[in-house]
N, C-alpha and C positions, 0 to 999 in steps of 0.2 A: 778351615773347619770352625764350627761354632764354638765359642769359648765355654759356654755352659749349655746344658740340655736338660729340659724337663719333659720326659716322655709323655706323661699323662696330659700335660698342657698341650703338647704337640698333637696328640690324638684328638683332644677336644677341639682344638682350633680347626682341624681338618675334617670335623664331623664324623669321626670314627667312634667316638665315645662321648656319652652325655656327661655333663658336669657332675651330676649326682653320682653316676657310676665311678667317675674319676676320683671323686673325693672318698668314696667308700673303698676303692682299691688302694688309695694312698694310705688310708688308716690301717687297713688290713695288712698291707705289705710292711708298714712300719712296725706293727704289733708282732708280726711273725719273723721280722728280720730277713725278708727275702726281697728279690728284685720285683718291681711292679709288673714286669713282663709276665712273671710266673703266675701271679694272681689273675691277670688278664686272660692268659691261655687256659688256666684251670676252669675259669667261668665262661669260656668261649665267647668273650666279649668282642674280640678283634681277631681276625685271621692272621696267621704267621706272615703271609704275603703282604697284607695291608700294613702290618707292624713294620716290616722291613722297608716298605716304601716310605712310610712316615719318617723313619730314622734317616734313610738316605736323603730325603728332601731337606730335612731339618739340619743335617750335618754337612750338606753339600757333597755327598758321596754318591757312587753308583750302587745300585742293587744288582746282585748277581744271583740268578736262580739256576738250578740244575735239574735236568731231566732224571727220571728214575734209573735210566740206563747209564748215565754219565758217571765216570769215576775220575779220580786224580791219581796219576802214577805215584807209586810208593816213594820213589826217589825225590819227587817234588815235595810231597808231604813232609819228608824228613828234613827239609830245610828248617822247619820249626821243631824243636824237640817235643816228643810226644807228651811229656809232663806239662810243658808250657802250653801246648795246644789244648790239652784237657782243662787246665786251670783257667786260662783266659778265654776259652771257647773261640779259638781262632785257628784257621787253616791256611797253609800255603797253597794257593790256587795255581800259580804259574811262576816260573823263574827263568829269566833269560840273562844275557850278559850284563845288563844294566839295571834291571828292575825285578823286585820281588813283589808279587801280587798276593795280598793277604785278605781273606774273607773273615769277617768278625760278626759274631752274634750280638756282642755288646760294644760297638765302636764308640759309644759315648763314654766308656770308662777310661779314665786317664791312665791307670796302671796298664791296661791292655794296650793302649796306644804306645806307651813308653816301651813296653816289652817288644812289640812288633818293630818299632823304630830301632831298638838296640840290636835285634837279630839281623835286620836289614843292613845296619851299619857294619856289623861283624862280617857280613858277606860282601861288603863294599858295593852295596847296591842301593838304588833309590826304592823307597817304599810307596806302594800304591794300595790303598785300602778300599775294600768293598763291604757292603752289608749282605749277610747271608741269613737264612732262616734256621731256627734250631733243628728242624727236621733234616735239612740238608747237611748241617754240621754232624748230627748223630750218625747219619748214613755214611758220609764220606770219611769220618774219623776212623771207621772200621778198616779203612785202607792201610792203616799203620801196621796191621798184622794180617797175615794170610795163613789160615788154619792149616791147609794142606802143606804149604811150603815150610812152615815152622816145624810141623810134625816130621816131615821128611828130613829136615836138617838135623833135628834132634836124634832121629833114628840112625842117620848116617854117622853121627858122632858116637853114639852108643856102640855101633858095630866097630868103629875104629879104635875106641878106647878099650873095650872089653877083651876082644879076641879070646873068648872062652872064659874070662874071669867074671867075678860078680860085679853087679852094677851098684854104684852109690845111689841111695834113695833119698838122701837129704833129711833136714830137720822136720819137726812136727808142724811148725807154724807156716801158714800159707798166706802170702800177700800177693794177689794177682797183679796189683799195680807195680810191685817190685819185680815179680817174676817175668813180666812182659818185657822188661828191659835187660834181663840177664842174658849173657851170651850162652848159646846152646852148648858150646864147647865146655863150659864150666859146670853146668848142671843139666845134663840132657834129660834125665828122668823127671826132675822137678819141672823143667820147662815143658816136657811132653804132657804131664798131668795137668799143669796150669793151663796149657792151650786147650786141652779137652774140656776143662771146666769153663774156661772163658768163652769157648765156642758155644757151649750150652746156654750160657747167660745171654750172649749176643743173639742167639736164635730164639730166645724166650722159651727154652725147653723146660719141661717140668721134671724130667728124669733123664739120667745118663745110664746106659747099660753097657758094661764091659764084659763081653762074653767069649770065653775060649771055645773054639771049634777044634776039629781034629788036626787041622793044618794051619790055622791062622787065628788071630784075635779080632773079633768084630766089635766095633764101637757104634752104638745106636743111640738116637735121641728121640724122646717123645715130645712132639710139638702139637699143641691143640688136640691132644688125645690120641694122636697117631704116631706110631714108631717108624723111623726110617734109618737105614744104614748110612753112616757118614764116612766111615774109614775102616780099612782092614790093615792090620799090622802083623809082623812075624810073631809066631806063637812064643818064641824064646823071650820076648820082652814082657810077657804076661806076669811072671813072678815079681819082677821089679816094680811094675805099675801097681799091682795089687798091694805089695808091701808098702809102697809110698803112700797109698790111700789109707792103709791100716794105721800107719804111723800118725797121719793127720787126725784120724778118727779115734786114736788111743785104743786100738784093738790089738789083740795078741798076734804078732807076726808069725809065730811058729805053729799056731792052731789053724790047720787047713782042712780038718775033717768035719768040723761043726760050724753051723751058721753063727755069725756074729753081727751085732748091731752097734752103731756108734754115730757120732756126728762131729762136724768140725765147722769152723767159720773161716771166711776169707774176706779180705778187703778188696773191693772192686769199685773203681772210680770214686774212691773216698768213702764208700758206704759198706757196712757189714752185711754179708749175706750168709745164711746158715745152710748147711748141707747135711742131710740124713743119709747114712751109709748102711747098707746091708750086704753082707757077703754070704754066699751060698755055694756049698761044694757040689760040683757036677763031675760027670765021668771024665771030662777033659780038663779039669782044674777048677779053681775058684771063680765064680761069677760075682761081679760087683754091680749093685744098683745104687745110684746116687740120686736122691730127691733134692732138687734145687728149691730152697725156700726163700725166694726173693720178695721182701716186703713191698717193693715198688710195683710188682706185678701180681703177687698173691693176695695182698691186703687191699680190699676194696671197700668203698663206702656203700651204703644201701642204695644210693642214687645210681651207682655204677653197675649194679648187678643185673639190670634188665627187667625189673618189675614193671608191669603195666600200672597205670595211675591208680586203678582200684585196688590192686594187690599191694602197691606201695602204701596206700592209706591204711590197709588192714595191718601191715607190718608195723607201721608207726604207732597205730592205736595200741597194739599189743605191748609195745615197749614202754608205753606211758602208764600201764597198769602197775600197781604197787606189788603184785605177786601173781603167781601162776606159772604154768609150764609152757614153754615154746619149743617145739620139736621141728627139726629139719630131717626129712626122710628122702631116701633114694638109694640107688646102688652105689657101689664103690666108684669113686671118680666122678660123681655127679655135682660136686661143688658144695657139699653140705658144710664142710669146715669153713669155707670162704664165707658162706652166709652167716654162720655163727660168729665168726670174727667181725664181720661187718656190724652185726648187732651189738657185739661187745664194745665196739668203738663208740656207739651211741650211748651205751650205759656206763662207759668209763668216765665217771664224773667224780669230782673231788668229794662230794657228799655221800658217795656210795662205796662200800667195801666189796670189790669184785674179786672172786676167787675162782680159779679153774682147776680142773683135774683132767689131764690129757694123756694120751698114749699114741705118739709122743707129742711134746710141745712143737707145734709147727712154726709159729711166728711169735716172737717175743714182743710184748706190748707194755710200754711204760705205764705205770699206774694200776696194772692188773697183777694180782698175786697168782702166778702160774706154777703148778706142780705136776710132775710126771709120775705116773704109777710105775711101780716096780713089782710085778707079780712074784718074782723069784723070792722076795723077802716077805711076801704076804701083804704088800701095799697095793691093793686092788682098787677098782672104782668103788666097790662097796665100802671097804674099810676107810678109804680116803674120804668118801662122802660123809661118813660118820664124824671124822675129824673136822671136816670143813664146817659142819653145823655147830661146832664149838668155837669157831673163829669169828663169830659175830658178823656173818656175811649178809649183804643185801642182795647180791647177784651171785649165782652159782652157775658155772658152766661145766658140765661133764661131757667129755668127748663122745662117748657112746653108751647107750643103755644096752647091755649085753645079757644081763641075768636078772633073776627075780630080786635079789638083794638091792641092786642098783635101782631097779624100777620102783620098788616100794619106798626106798629112801628118797628118791627123786620126787615122788608124789607127796611124801610126807613134808619135804622141804617146801614144795609149792603151796601146800595147805597151811603151813605155819608162817606165812608172810614173806617168803623169798621169791625172787624171780629166778626160775630154773630153766636153763637152756641145755639142750642135748640133741643127739642125733639117733636115728633109728633106721634099720634097714627094712623098708616096705616099698611096694611098687607104686602106691599113690597115697594121698593124704588121708583118705578114709580108712585105709588099711592099718593106720597107726592104732586105731581103737581096738580091733581084735588082737593085734600084736601085743599091746600092753596087757590085755586080759590074759592072753596065753602066758605072759611072763609072771602072772600071779597078782596083778593089781585088781583090787575089788572093783566091779563094774560101777557101783554107786559113788566111787571116789573120782571117776574120770570127769564128769561134768564140772565138778567144783575145782579141778586142778588144771585141766587143759585150757589154754588161752587160744593158741592157734597151732595148726600143724601145716608146715610148708613142705610140699613135695616138689622135686625139681629134676631137671635134666639139663645138660650143657649142649648147646648147638654151636657148630663152627660158624663164625661170623664171616660174611662175604667181604672181600677186598673192595673198598670204595673206589679204587683206581681203575678196576677192570670189570666189575660186575656188569652183566648185560640184561637189560629189561626184555621180557618176552610176555606175550599175552597168554594167559592160562586158558587152555581149551580141553575138551574131552574129560578125561579122568581127573586131571588137575583141577578143572573148574568144579567138578562134582565134589571133590574132597573139600574144597574151600567153601562151597555153598552149604554142604551138609554141616560143617563145623560152625558156620555163622548162623545157620537156621536154628541150631540147638542152643544158642547162647541164652543166658538168663535175660528176661525182658528188660531189666534195668540197664544191662550192659549193651543190649542191641541199640538202645537209643544213643549210646555214646560212640558207636563204631561207624566210621564214615565210608567204609568200603562198599562199592556197588559194582555190578557187572558192567563191562567186561573187566575182569581182574588182571592186573599187571603184577607179575612176579619177577624175580631176578635169578640169574644163573651164574655160577662161577666161570671165569675164563682163564685167568692166569697171566701174570705180568712180572716184571722185575721187582715191583714193590712187595709182592707176596711170594716171590721166588717160584712162580709158576703154579702155585697151589690153588689160587682163586679164593683163598680164605686167610684171614688174619685174626687170631684170637678166638675166644668163645663168648657166648652170651647165654644167660639162663632162661629157661621156660619154666614157669612155676604154676602150681595150683595151691590155694590156701583155704584150709578148712578152719573157720573160727566158730567157737562155741556159742550157741544161742539157746534160749529156753526150749524151742521146738526140737533141736537136736538133743538136748538134755533128756527130754521126754522119750525120744526114740531109743537112746542108749540105755536108760533105766528100764525100759520095757523089753530089752533084749532083742531089738530089731537088728537085722543083718546089714551087711555093707551096702547092698543095693538100695535099701530104703533110706539109709543114712545119706548115701550119695544123692539120691533123688531130692531129698529135703535140702541138702547143702546147695545143690544146683538151683533149686527154686529160690533160695535166699541170695543167690548172686555169685556162687563159686564157678569160676571158669577152669577148664581142664588144661593140662600141659599142652595137649594137641592144639587147642584153641589159641592159647598164648603163643605157641610156636607159629601158628598161621598168621597171627597179628604181626610177628617179626618178619615173616616172609613177605606179607603185603606191604610192609614198611621198608622193604629192601635190605633188611639186616641179615637174613639168612636165606638159603635156598629152600624151596618147598620139599625137595628130595631129602634134605637134611632133617626137616621136621618129621617127615614120614618115617625116616629111619630110626629116629631117637625117641619118638613118642608113640603111645598106643591110642 
């Protein structure tokens, strides 16, 4: 094996990376204190497969790639302790009487090499190393645990231990990294709840629902906006599971008649993830809903949201203005908070005082002063906003404008030199104007305060591994043609799509677990204030006239943006039709 290894030089020598990009990546990786691989992947400069090939060639190793359906037996994986596997990003691929085959994401790292050699020596075997991709590692690493098997094991232990007695529910602190290595016999309820939560994180679920029915306990997960049942348990374990969750969320265990809200944190793969807990009394017992607030999936940059190039430019321009109101609108679950947090990341600068008022705080951001309202003691959006204005803020984010007081104070903040971000429940961008007027904002104040209104919907993104191209015909072709024909003139010049149109449909494979979709992407429409719109608003014109003028000035609708996604192969046309008007 090569004595030393410079990844960026190797990529440059093999024509995978320009010298200019290599130098830029080197500086950024050093500044952030991360591996160069990470920067290369983030910026999509080199594919994982090409990266693994370069490493293998430079180090004199073989590259090992796995199909989406391939797995590694659990007993083989366990040749390397789970913690070591996670820390060094290496997996046991195979083991026979003489040889331990190990796949490594970072085979160039000396400490990883030494750890693999130490493990092989302890097993009295020769070590054979391979290079594997990060995606293969992440997928195969899940083989260390089996959700169904672990739950069944814990359940059997509970039945054996209790025999009609109460169940021990454990301490308040949750560390999934530790819990995953505990023996089910020692802490069955802790292990069971930990497995439920860990499964939600692994499945990229946004919510976990623990629901008592008449004869059983149902566990459901919401993934990409859709709920599915994952597990059914005996009803008798429901009190212990709910009590365990209440302890973690610092809720009253003995209060089962009234709803309660709380939150807890867990350590998962070395990073902290927050969870919001809500209990709700039902006829069959207490139901629990857990919202998973994972910064690695929930916090996104503006570039990752799915804006078209023209909408992205509008959003950037709005954030460069020294004051004004930026509103995100849409129904519950349409991604408004994600959009606001993405904008906060842009505005979170050392020279700006950023203060938020939220209900509740979803993601904690360093450098941002975040506060949660407590209506029970009179600390509401309105009263909190009054206090924020005495905190010398540059940027204010209020989770939602719900009443006249908050609306008027928000407008006042935008008028007096602050950047004001908030959300509103309306069906489209233009609808924000009559909604604010209904809330008591004077019509003549709106043009001076509103910078942009972003209305949005979330569309399920197609799985790149299995999506199927089809030619749009009949009604599909008409829907696309009508949407493209009504585009603003300046946008039409930028759109490359022509008949016959090709769209894509979901199929289903192991990568997407048979769903045909992975994750979601936004469809947006952005209304930005102009002198022409100002005149219409001041003259009391209705939504239709305002929409017509906004369209003339270049505003695209959510339906049109969704069709762009469909023609680019990101979503299905059926999904666009279902979610947009």
